[in-house]
VEXDRENZA-640704 format. One record per residue (C-alpha): residue in one letter; x, y, z. Coordinates in steps of 0.25 Angstrom, whole numbers, padded with zeros to 4 digits, always signed. Layout:
BEGIN
AXYZ
...
! end
This chain:
BEGIN
M+0385+0614+0158
A+0376+0621+0169
S+0387+0620+0180
R+0398+0625+0171
K+0391+0639+0170
L+0390+0650+0180
S+0377+0650+0186
I+0367+0661+0192
R+0369+0653+0205
D+0384+0658+0204
L+0382+0673+0203
D+0382+0683+0214
L+0370+0691+0209
D+0367+0700+0222
G+0363+0713+0216
K+0368+0710+0203
R+0361+0713+0189
L+0359+0699+0183
F+0355+0698+0168
M+0348+0685+0167
R+0344+0680+0153
V+0331+0672+0154
D+0322+0665+0144
F+0309+0673+0145
N+0305+0670+0130
V+0291+0666+0134
P+0277+0666+0127
I+0269+0679+0130
E+0255+0681+0126
E+0247+0694+0128
G+0258+0699+0138
Y+0259+0686+0146
V+0269+0675+0147
T+0262+0662+0144
D+0273+0652+0147
D+0283+0656+0158
T+0291+0643+0158
R+0304+0651+0154
I+0302+0662+0164
R+0300+0652+0175
A+0312+0645+0171
A+0321+0657+0174
L+0315+0660+0187
P+0325+0652+0196
S+0337+0660+0190
I+0329+0673+0192
Q+0325+0670+0206
L+0340+0665+0209
A+0345+0679+0204
L+0335+0686+0213
E+0339+0678+0225
K+0353+0682+0222
N+0348+0697+0222
A+0351+0699+0208
R+0345+0710+0199
V+0339+0701+0189
I+0339+0706+0174
L+0331+0696+0165
A+0333+0696+0150
S+0326+0687+0140
H+0321+0687+0125
L+0307+0684+0121
G+0303+0680+0107
R+0310+0685+0095
P+0308+0700+0094
K+0321+0701+0085
G+0327+0714+0091
Q+0313+0721+0091
R+0305+0726+0103
K+0292+0718+0101
P+0282+0719+0113
E+0277+0705+0111
F+0292+0701+0115
S+0293+0709+0127
L+0297+0702+0140
R+0288+0712+0149
P+0277+0701+0151
V+0288+0691+0155
A+0292+0701+0166
G+0278+0702+0171
H+0277+0686+0171
L+0291+0685+0178
N+0286+0695+0188
S+0275+0686+0192
L+0285+0674+0194
L+0295+0681+0202
E+0294+0687+0216
S+0303+0698+0211
E+0297+0709+0203
V+0302+0709+0188
D+0305+0722+0181
F+0305+0723+0166
A+0314+0731+0157
A+0308+0736+0144
D+0322+0733+0137
C+0334+0724+0140
I+0344+0735+0137
G+0345+0750+0138
E+0338+0760+0148
E+0326+0751+0151
A+0335+0739+0155
E+0345+0747+0162
R+0334+0755+0170
A+0327+0741+0174
V+0340+0735+0178
K+0345+0748+0186
R+0332+0747+0194
L+0333+0732+0196
L+0335+0728+0211
P+0342+0716+0216
G+0332+0704+0217
K+0324+0710+0206
V+0321+0706+0191
V+0320+0714+0178
L+0317+0708+0164
L+0323+0715+0152
E+0315+0716+0139
N+0317+0706+0128
V+0332+0705+0124
R+0328+0702+0110
F+0322+0716+0108
H+0336+0719+0105
E+0343+0713+0092
G+0356+0712+0100
E+0350+0701+0109
T+0350+0690+0098
K+0363+0696+0091
N+0370+0695+0104
D+0374+0709+0102
A+0386+0713+0112
S+0380+0727+0114
F+0366+0722+0117
A+0372+0712+0126
A+0381+0722+0133
Q+0368+0731+0136
L+0361+0719+0142
A+0374+0715+0150
S+0375+0729+0156
L+0362+0727+0164
A+0368+0716+0172
D+0380+0710+0181
E+0377+0695+0179
F+0371+0686+0168
V+0363+0674+0169
N+0358+0665+0158
D+0345+0658+0162
A+0339+0658+0147
F+0344+0644+0143
G+0334+0645+0131
S+0341+0657+0125
S+0355+0652+0128
H+0357+0646+0114
R+0357+0660+0109
A+0369+0669+0109
H+0361+0682+0112
A+0365+0694+0119
S+0357+0691+0132
T+0362+0676+0133
V+0377+0678+0128
G+0380+0693+0126
V+0376+0697+0141
P+0384+0687+0148
K+0396+0690+0139
A+0395+0705+0142
I+0393+0702+0157
G+0405+0693+0157
R+0398+0681+0163
G+0385+0673+0164
A+0378+0663+0172
A+0368+0652+0170
G+0354+0654+0176
L+0347+0642+0183
L+0339+0638+0171
V+0351+0638+0162
E+0358+0630+0172
K+0346+0620+0173
E+0346+0619+0157
L+0361+0617+0156
E+0361+0606+0167
A+0349+0598+0161
L+0354+0599+0146
S+0368+0596+0149
K+0364+0584+0157
V+0357+0579+0144
L+0370+0582+0136
E+0381+0579+0145
S+0377+0568+0155
P+0364+0561+0150
E+0359+0548+0157
S+0357+0538+0146
P+0348+0534+0139
V+0346+0548+0133
V+0334+0550+0125
A+0332+0563+0117
I+0318+0566+0111
F+0317+0576+0100
G+0305+0582+0093
G+0300+0594+0087
A+0297+0598+0073
K+0311+0599+0067
I+0324+0591+0067
S+0332+0603+0064
D+0330+0608+0078
K+0336+0596+0084
I+0347+0590+0075
E+0359+0595+0084
V+0352+0590+0096
I+0349+0576+0091
E+0364+0576+0085
N+0369+0579+0099
F+0360+0569+0106
L+0364+0558+0097
N+0377+0558+0105
F+0371+0554+0118
A+0356+0550+0117
D+0352+0536+0117
S+0339+0539+0109
I+0333+0551+0102
L+0318+0551+0100
I+0313+0560+0088
G+0299+0565+0087
G+0291+0577+0083
G+0292+0583+0069
M+0307+0581+0068
A+0304+0566+0068
F+0299+0567+0053
T+0312+0571+0048
F+0318+0559+0054
L+0307+0550+0049
K+0307+0556+0035
A+0322+0553+0035
I+0320+0538+0037
G+0309+0538+0026
K+0297+0539+0034
P+0284+0546+0028
I+0281+0558+0036
G+0269+0564+0028
N+0269+0579+0030
S+0276+0579+0044
I+0286+0589+0047
L+0299+0587+0040
E+0313+0594+0039
E+0317+0587+0026
D+0331+0594+0026
K+0334+0587+0039
I+0331+0573+0034
P+0346+0571+0033
V+0349+0576+0047
A+0338+0566+0052
L+0345+0555+0045
N+0359+0559+0050
L+0353+0559+0065
M+0347+0545+0063
E+0361+0540+0058
K+0369+0547+0069
A+0359+0541+0079
N+0361+0527+0073
E+0376+0528+0073
K+0376+0533+0088
G+0366+0523+0093
V+0356+0533+0096
R+0341+0529+0094
L+0334+0540+0086
V+0320+0536+0088
L+0309+0541+0078
P+0294+0541+0079
E+0288+0528+0074
D+0274+0533+0074
I+0268+0547+0071
K+0255+0555+0074
V+0251+0561+0061
A+0240+0570+0056
P+0236+0577+0043
R+0239+0591+0049
L+0243+0597+0062
E+0231+0602+0070
A+0223+0598+0083
G+0212+0587+0081
V+0218+0583+0067
E+0217+0568+0063
N+0229+0561+0067
R+0235+0547+0068
V+0247+0539+0072
V+0255+0532+0061
L+0269+0525+0060
V+0280+0534+0054
D+0279+0525+0041
E+0265+0529+0040
I+0263+0544+0041
P+0253+0548+0030
A+0256+0557+0019
G+0251+0571+0022
W+0250+0569+0037
S+0260+0574+0047
G+0266+0568+0060
F+0263+0577+0072
D+0267+0568+0084
I+0274+0555+0087
G+0265+0543+0088
P+0262+0534+0101
A+0272+0523+0097
T+0283+0533+0095
L+0280+0539+0109
D+0280+0525+0115
A+0294+0523+0109
F+0299+0537+0114
R+0294+0534+0128
R+0302+0521+0128
Y+0315+0529+0126
I+0311+0540+0135
E+0308+0530+0147
K+0322+0524+0146
A+0329+0538+0145
R+0338+0544+0156
T+0340+0557+0148
I+0329+0563+0139
I+0330+0575+0131
W+0317+0580+0123
N+0316+0591+0114
G+0304+0593+0104
P+0290+0587+0104
M+0285+0574+0098
G+0274+0581+0090
V+0265+0593+0089
F+0261+0591+0104
E+0253+0605+0104
I+0242+0598+0097
E+0236+0587+0105
E+0235+0576+0094
F+0250+0577+0093
S+0255+0578+0107
E+0256+0564+0112
G+0270+0562+0107
T+0275+0574+0114
M+0267+0572+0127
G+0271+0558+0128
V+0286+0561+0126
A+0284+0572+0137
Q+0278+0562+0147
S+0288+0551+0144
V+0300+0561+0146
A+0293+0566+0159
A+0291+0551+0164
S+0306+0548+0161
D+0316+0546+0172
G+0327+0552+0164
F+0332+0566+0164
S+0324+0573+0154
V+0326+0586+0147
I+0316+0593+0138
G+0319+0605+0129
G+0312+0613+0118
G+0299+0621+0120
D+0290+0611+0114
S+0295+0600+0122
V+0294+0608+0135
A+0280+0612+0131
A+0277+0597+0129
V+0281+0593+0143
N+0274+0605+0149
R+0261+0601+0142
A+0263+0586+0146
G+0265+0591+0160
V+0278+0584+0163
A+0288+0596+0162
D+0291+0594+0177
Q+0295+0579+0174
I+0306+0583+0164
S+0320+0584+0170
H+0323+0597+0162
V+0314+0605+0153
S+0323+0615+0145
T+0319+0629+0143
G+0330+0629+0132
G+0323+0626+0118
G+0333+0629+0108
A+0344+0631+0118
S+0341+0617+0124
L+0342+0611+0109
E+0356+0618+0107
F+0361+0613+0120
L+0357+0599+0118
A+0363+0600+0104
G+0376+0602+0111
K+0377+0617+0107
S+0383+0627+0117
L+0373+0638+0120
P+0378+0653+0119
G+0370+0657+0131
I+0376+0646+0140
E+0390+0647+0135
I+0392+0661+0138
L+0389+0659+0153
T+0401+0659+0162
N+0407+0645+0165
K+0410+0642+0180
D+0424+0642+0184
! end
């Protein structure tokens, strides 16, 4: 997939105005960036553009201001933070269109960077309004998408701008994401083990359905496991449940059985009367969850079973934690899976904000083959869907 799209490497950018869509949707507290993972992920593309002597115009969204100019969603602190990471000074435009943006781009010299204000301060962004997209596009000569995490949205800055400019290229981060995720979907080495967790089955239905076509084993943990357990008649106490998805869970289990895919559910659960640090808790078999209690993590026997599948895997995809790992008492399952995936000799891909946070907390992120920045975009891609922000990019001849 990555090799089929025009790349930033292919563009002649000498002196050109380059509109680069990045994902700078980062946490900010009291005017300071508290986690710059996404900013650092964009640095290789920015630095390559600077080496090519481009006039780099960066655009991003931050939060959900819903078309209103809200100070707490300003990208100004991000410009300051990016300035500390780059050798090149970063200018900031107080708007992404109009006089402020035009002036900032006009004074922009080759080999320099300007960050535009939050594109979602304008309603036209999420509506992919053609007029708004044209105003953004008028600032630039070329377009590069390096915001994989925003590529599942048909917004003005991801789809409208390349359409208006007439072509678009993939940035280095987008290329890296497409290469890793395509490898899982198109040419995975067997055995393929998919691990799904998180609170809801509804978020993962289409991905699980797609993986039933080529996975050898699918391991189910997290809150979503209780919908499966309830579907086969297990008592789940007060555990999280999507009752309307019980038929879906049954259908997925039937399909797995028909296709010869092992769909593995927890055999034991760590339960507690309520979710809080220091609370009384114990491990019980899935047949023995007490009334009034809830499950907040997979148990040690389940972790051991999952480990056996992970150890033999040649391809591993993991999305969603095994429990409420932010609380120490319920972190063992997620930390254990993180360590097992890291220790595997297989090709491993981890997606979803919580799973990424888990491997970072476990200190094993550098032992994972690919840690995706994609979130929802990764899930949609793994479900076999096309991403508007990728489809619009120019195909190579």
